[in-house]
C-alpha positions as CSV (number, residue, x, y, z in Angstrom):
1,X,140.2,14.1,210.5
2,X,136.9,14.4,212.4
3,X,135.0,17.7,212.9
4,X,136.4,18.0,216.4
5,X,139.2,16.6,218.6
6,X,139.8,16.4,222.3
7,X,143.1,16.7,224.1
8,X,143.7,16.2,227.8
9,X,146.5,18.3,229.4
10,X,147.9,17.0,232.6
11,X,149.7,19.2,235.1
12,X,150.9,18.9,238.7
13,X,147.6,19.2,240.5
14,X,145.1,18.2,237.8
15,X,144.0,17.9,234.2
16,X,141.9,19.9,231.8
17,X,140.5,19.3,228.3
18,X,141.1,21.2,225.1
19,X,138.3,20.8,222.6
20,X,139.1,21.8,219.0
21,X,136.5,21.7,216.3
22,X,133.7,23.3,214.3
23,X,130.5,24.7,215.8
24,X,131.6,23.8,219.4
25,X,129.9,27.0,220.6
26,X,126.6,25.3,220.0
27,X,127.4,23.0,222.9
28,X,128.9,25.6,225.3
29,X,126.4,25.0,228.1
30,X,127.0,21.3,228.1
31,X,130.7,21.7,228.0
32,X,130.7,24.1,231.0
33,X,128.4,21.9,232.9
34,X,130.7,19.0,232.3
35,X,133.5,20.7,234.3
36,X,131.2,21.6,237.1
37,X,130.7,25.3,236.3
38,X,128.3,26.8,238.7
39,X,127.5,30.1,240.4
40,X,127.7,33.3,238.3
41,X,129.7,33.0,235.0
42,X,131.7,36.2,234.5
43,X,132.2,36.6,230.8
44,X,135.2,38.8,230.0
45,X,135.3,39.9,226.3
46,X,135.6,43.0,224.1
47,X,132.8,44.7,222.3
48,X,133.5,43.3,218.8
49,X,133.7,39.7,219.9
50,X,130.7,40.1,222.3
51,X,128.6,41.4,219.5
52,X,129.4,38.3,217.4
53,X,129.1,35.5,220.1
54,X,128.2,36.9,223.5
55,X,124.4,36.8,223.0
56,X,124.0,33.2,222.0
57,X,126.5,32.1,224.7
58,X,124.6,34.0,227.4
59,X,121.3,32.6,226.2
60,X,122.6,29.0,226.2
61,X,124.1,29.4,229.7
62,X,121.0,31.1,231.1
63,X,118.8,28.3,229.7
64,X,121.1,25.8,231.5
65,X,120.4,27.7,234.8
66,X,123.7,29.6,234.9
67,X,123.6,33.3,235.8
68,X,125.9,35.4,233.6
69,X,127.7,38.7,234.1
70,X,129.5,40.3,231.2
71,X,132.5,42.7,231.5
72,X,133.9,44.3,228.3
73,X,137.4,45.6,228.0
74,X,138.7,47.8,225.2
75,X,140.5,46.1,222.4
76,X,144.3,46.4,222.2
77,X,147.5,45.3,224.0
78,X,147.7,48.7,225.7
79,X,144.7,47.8,227.8
80,X,146.3,44.6,229.2
81,X,147.3,46.3,232.4
82,X,147.0,46.0,236.2
83,X,144.6,48.9,236.0
84,X,142.3,47.1,233.6
85,X,142.5,43.9,235.8
86,X,141.4,45.9,238.8
87,X,138.5,47.5,236.9
88,X,137.4,44.1,235.7
89,X,137.5,42.7,239.2
90,X,135.7,45.7,240.7
91,X,132.9,45.3,238.1
92,X,132.6,41.6,238.8
93,X,132.4,42.0,242.5
94,X,129.9,44.8,242.1
95,X,127.7,42.5,240.0
96,X,127.7,39.7,242.6
97,X,130.6,37.4,241.4
98,X,131.2,34.7,244.0
99,X,134.0,32.4,245.0
100,X,132.0,29.5,243.5
101,X,131.7,31.3,240.2
102,X,133.5,30.8,236.8
103,X,135.4,33.3,234.7
104,X,134.8,32.7,231.0
105,X,137.2,34.5,228.6
106,X,135.8,35.1,225.2
107,X,138.3,36.8,222.8
108,X,141.9,37.0,221.7
109,X,145.1,37.0,223.5
110,X,144.6,40.2,225.5
111,X,141.2,38.9,226.8
112,X,142.6,35.5,227.5
113,X,145.8,36.7,229.3
114,X,144.0,39.4,231.4
115,X,140.9,37.2,232.1
116,X,143.1,34.3,233.2
117,X,145.1,36.7,235.5
118,X,141.8,37.9,237.0
119,X,140.6,34.3,237.6
120,X,143.9,33.5,239.3
121,X,143.7,36.2,241.9
122,X,140.0,37.0,242.4
123,X,138.9,35.3,245.6
124,X,142.3,33.6,245.5
125,X,141.3,31.7,242.4
126,X,138.0,30.8,240.7
127,X,137.1,28.3,237.9
128,X,138.4,29.3,234.5
129,X,137.2,28.5,231.0
130,X,138.8,29.9,227.9
131,X,137.0,30.4,224.5
132,X,139.8,31.9,222.3
133,X,138.5,33.5,219.1
134,X,141.8,34.1,217.3
135,X,144.2,31.6,215.9
136,X,147.0,33.1,218.0
137,X,145.1,32.9,221.3
138,X,144.1,29.3,220.5
139,X,147.7,28.0,220.1
140,X,149.3,30.4,222.6
141,X,147.5,32.3,225.3
142,X,144.8,29.7,226.0
143,X,147.2,26.8,226.4
144,X,149.8,26.3,229.1
145,X,148.4,28.2,232.1
146,X,150.5,31.4,231.8
147,X,148.5,34.6,232.6
148,X,149.7,38.1,232.7
149,X,149.5,41.8,232.1
150,X,151.9,44.3,230.7
151,X,154.0,46.8,232.6
152,X,155.4,50.1,231.3
153,X,158.8,48.5,231.3
154,X,157.8,45.5,229.2
155,X,155.4,42.9,228.1
156,X,153.9,40.3,230.5
157,X,156.1,41.3,233.4
158,X,153.3,40.8,235.9
159,X,151.4,37.5,236.0
160,X,150.8,34.1,237.4
161,X,150.6,30.4,236.4
162,X,147.0,29.3,236.5
163,X,145.6,26.4,234.6
164,X,142.1,26.6,233.0
165,X,139.4,24.0,233.7
166,X,138.4,23.8,230.0
167,X,139.4,25.3,226.7
168,X,136.9,25.5,223.8
169,X,138.4,26.3,220.3
170,X,135.7,26.7,217.7
171,X,137.3,27.4,214.3
172,X,134.1,29.1,213.1
173,X,135.2,32.1,215.1
174,X,138.3,32.4,212.9
175,X,136.2,33.3,209.8
176,X,136.1,37.0,210.7
177,X,139.9,37.3,211.2
178,X,142.1,39.5,209.0
179,X,144.9,37.8,207.1
180,X,147.5,39.4,209.3
181,X,145.8,37.9,212.4
182,X,145.9,34.5,210.8
183,X,149.6,34.9,210.0
184,X,150.2,35.9,213.6
185,X,148.6,32.6,214.9
186,X,150.4,30.6,212.2
187,X,153.7,31.9,213.5
188,X,153.2,30.4,216.9
189,X,152.3,27.0,215.4
190,X,155.4,27.3,213.1
191,X,157.5,27.9,216.3
192,X,156.3,24.7,217.8
193,X,157.4,22.8,214.7
194,X,160.8,24.5,214.7
195,X,161.6,23.6,218.4
196,X,159.8,20.2,218.8
197,X,158.7,18.4,215.6
198,X,160.2,18.8,212.2
199,X,157.5,16.6,210.6
200,X,154.9,19.0,211.9
201,X,157.0,21.9,210.6
202,X,157.0,20.4,207.1
203,X,153.2,19.9,207.4
204,X,152.7,23.6,208.2
205,X,154.9,24.7,205.3
206,X,153.2,22.4,202.9
207,X,149.7,23.6,204.1
208,X,150.5,27.2,204.8
209,X,147.9,28.5,202.3
210,X,145.2,26.2,203.8
211,X,146.1,27.3,207.3
212,X,145.7,31.0,206.3
213,X,142.5,30.5,204.4
214,X,139.1,31.4,205.7
215,X,137.7,27.9,204.8
216,X,140.7,25.8,206.0
217,X,138.5,23.3,207.9
218,X,140.0,20.0,208.7
219,X,143.6,21.1,207.9
220,X,143.4,23.8,210.5
221,X,141.8,21.6,213.1
222,X,144.7,19.2,212.6
223,X,147.3,21.9,212.8
224,X,145.8,23.5,215.9
225,X,145.5,20.2,217.7
226,X,149.1,19.2,217.0
227,X,150.4,22.5,218.1
228,X,148.5,22.2,221.4
229,X,149.7,18.6,221.8
230,X,153.3,19.7,221.5
231,X,152.9,22.6,223.9
232,X,151.1,20.4,226.3
233,X,154.1,18.0,226.3
234,X,156.4,20.8,227.3
235,X,154.1,22.2,229.9
236,X,153.5,18.8,231.5
237,X,157.2,18.4,231.9
238,X,157.8,21.9,233.2
239,X,154.7,23.7,234.3
240,X,156.3,26.7,235.9
241,X,159.1,27.3,233.4
242,X,162.0,26.1,235.5
243,X,163.8,24.5,232.6
244,X,162.4,22.9,229.5
245,X,159.4,25.2,229.1
246,X,161.8,28.1,228.4
247,X,162.3,26.8,224.9
248,X,158.7,28.0,224.1
249,X,160.2,31.5,224.1
250,X,162.1,30.8,220.8
251,X,161.8,33.9,218.7
252,X,160.2,35.9,221.6
253,X,163.2,37.7,223.0
254,X,163.7,39.7,219.9
255,X,160.0,39.4,219.1
256,X,158.8,41.2,222.2
257,X,161.5,43.8,221.8
258,X,160.4,44.4,218.2
259,X,156.8,44.7,219.4
260,X,157.6,47.3,222.0
261,X,159.9,49.4,219.8
262,X,157.7,49.4,216.6
263,X,154.5,49.7,218.6
264,X,151.8,47.2,219.5
265,X,149.4,48.8,217.0
266,X,151.9,48.6,214.2
267,X,153.0,45.0,214.4
268,X,151.1,41.9,215.5
269,X,152.6,39.6,218.1
270,X,153.1,36.7,215.7
271,X,154.6,38.9,213.0
272,X,157.2,40.1,215.5
273,X,157.8,36.4,216.5
274,X,158.5,35.6,212.8
275,X,161.2,38.2,212.8
276,X,162.4,37.1,216.2
277,X,162.7,33.5,215.0
278,X,164.8,34.7,212.1
279,X,167.1,36.6,214.4
280,X,167.3,33.6,216.8
281,X,168.1,31.3,213.9
282,X,170.7,33.6,212.6
283,X,172.3,33.7,216.1
284,X,172.1,29.9,216.3
285,X,174.2,29.7,213.2
286,X,176.6,32.5,214.1
287,X,177.3,31.9,217.8
288,X,175.9,28.3,218.1
289,X,176.1,25.1,216.3
290,X,173.1,25.3,213.9
291,X,174.4,24.0,210.6
292,X,174.3,26.2,207.5
293,X,172.0,23.6,205.9
294,X,169.4,23.9,208.6
295,X,169.8,27.7,208.8
296,X,169.3,28.1,205.0
297,X,166.2,25.9,205.3
298,X,164.7,27.7,208.3
299,X,165.4,31.2,206.8
300,X,163.8,30.2,203.5
301,X,160.7,28.9,205.4
302,X,160.4,32.1,207.5
303,X,160.8,34.4,204.5
304,X,158.0,32.5,202.7
305,X,155.5,33.7,205.3
306,X,153.8,36.8,203.9
307,X,154.7,40.0,205.9
308,X,154.0,43.6,205.3
309,X,155.8,45.6,207.9
310,X,157.8,48.9,208.1
311,X,161.1,47.1,208.7
312,X,163.1,50.2,207.9
313,X,161.9,51.4,211.3
314,X,163.7,48.5,213.1
315,X,166.3,50.2,215.3
316,X,169.1,47.8,216.4
317,X,170.1,49.9,219.4
318,X,166.5,50.4,220.7
319,X,165.7,46.7,220.2
320,X,168.9,45.7,222.1
321,X,168.0,48.0,224.9
322,X,164.5,46.5,225.0
323,X,165.8,43.0,225.3
324,X,167.5,44.0,228.6
325,X,164.0,44.2,230.1
326,X,163.0,40.7,229.0
327,X,161.8,38.3,231.6
328,X,164.6,35.9,230.6
329,X,167.3,38.2,231.9
330,X,169.1,36.5,234.9
331,X,172.1,37.8,236.8
332,X,172.2,40.7,234.3
333,X,172.7,38.2,231.4
334,X,170.2,37.6,228.7
335,X,169.2,33.9,228.2
336,X,168.4,33.4,224.5
337,X,166.6,30.3,223.1
338,X,168.7,29.0,220.2
339,X,168.8,25.8,218.0
340,X,171.2,23.0,217.9
341,X,169.2,21.8,214.9
342,X,165.7,22.0,213.6
343,X,163.5,20.4,216.3
344,X,166.2,20.8,219.0
345,X,166.2,24.0,221.0
346,X,168.2,25.1,224.0
347,X,169.0,28.0,226.3
348,X,172.1,30.1,225.6
349,X,173.4,32.4,228.3
350,X,175.1,35.7,227.7
351,X,174.6,36.4,224.0
352,X,176.9,39.5,223.3
353,X,175.1,42.8,222.8
354,X,176.8,43.3,219.5
355,X,175.4,40.0,218.2
356,X,171.9,41.1,219.0
357,X,172.3,44.3,217.0
358,X,173.8,42.3,214.1
359,X,170.8,39.9,214.3
360,X,168.5,42.9,213.8
361,X,170.6,44.0,210.9
362,X,170.3,40.5,209.4
363,X,166.5,40.7,209.8
364,X,166.3,44.0,207.9
365,X,168.6,42.7,205.2
366,X,166.6,39.5,204.7
367,X,163.3,41.3,204.2
368,X,164.7,44.0,202.1
369,X,165.7,41.4,199.6
370,X,169.4,41.6,200.2
371,X,169.9,38.0,201.4
C-alpha cells in the first residue's frame, strides 16, 4: 500500500477528492489551490488542534497568496449548536469573509459538522475543505456531505446536506489521539464492514491492534480508504438519505440515545455506536431474520473491542424515551436499521418499545460478563 491514496466521490451535482495518507499537510497549499480555493480562507478549529497544526497551515497558505482567518470554538459536543454556528459566522463576516472564500475545517467531528454547516449557509454556500484530525471524523463526519448541529431535544436535529470540495486525511494527526478516540473511529469503520463488506469486516477484526496503534501506518491508510470507499458507494446511490443511505445509521439509533442519556462527556460517539450495534444485532436476531450463527459471530466481534464505560448507568426506560426523538422516527414509528445477515442491512419499521428496553438489558448483560 502506498504512502497515500486518492478516492473520487461522485454526487448529483459534482465530484470531490478524498486524499488519505501520511504527511499530506505538507502539501496543503497545493491541494487547496488544485480545487480553486481563493479569497479568504476561514479556518475553523479548536485551540488544541490549532496549536498543533494551525500555524504551519496558515504559513503555507499565506505563502501561496491566500489570506487566512482563524475562528476557534470550544472543544466538546455541547458546543455544536446553532448559537456556536452564529458566533462563528459573525466572526467570519467581521473579519472580511467573502462569498468567494473557503471554509477550512481543522479538527474532529464537532468542528467538521459545525464548520460544514456554516459553509452551507454562509452567503448561501461557500467552498468547503475538510481536514479531519481524528479517526472518527475521517471515516464519518468528513465524508458524505452531512452537516449539522445539536438541539436540546437531540443530536444533529438541525443541519443540511452539503458536499465538500476536498477532504485531506493525514494520519500523522492521529498520533496524539487517546486510545478511546481511536476506538471511537474504529467503531465507524467496523460498522461499514457489518453493513456492506464482510471481507473488510474480517480485515478490521484481524488488524484491530494495528488500527488502534499509534504507528499503524499502511494498515490504517488501507482501512480508512476502504471505509470511505464503502460510504461513498452508499452516498453516490442516495445522497440525501431517501432510502439506501439510511443503513449508515446502523447502531446509531440506540447509540445516540446512549450518548444523550449517559452524557457526551462520559461516552465517546463510537463507543456508544459499538453498544448500539450490539443492540441492533440482538434485535435483528430476536425480531428479524439474522441467523444465530451470524449473531454469535457479530456479538463476539463487538465484545472483543476494548471498552471501559459505566454500563451500570444504562437506563432502559430513559434510552427508550430518547429514541423517540431520533431523526429516523416517521409517522410516530421508529425506523430501526437491522441485519438480514452480515453485510446485508435493511430498515425495519415499528420496533416495539419493549424490545428496545430488552435490547438495552442485553447490552448490559453482555458487558457485565453474563452472556
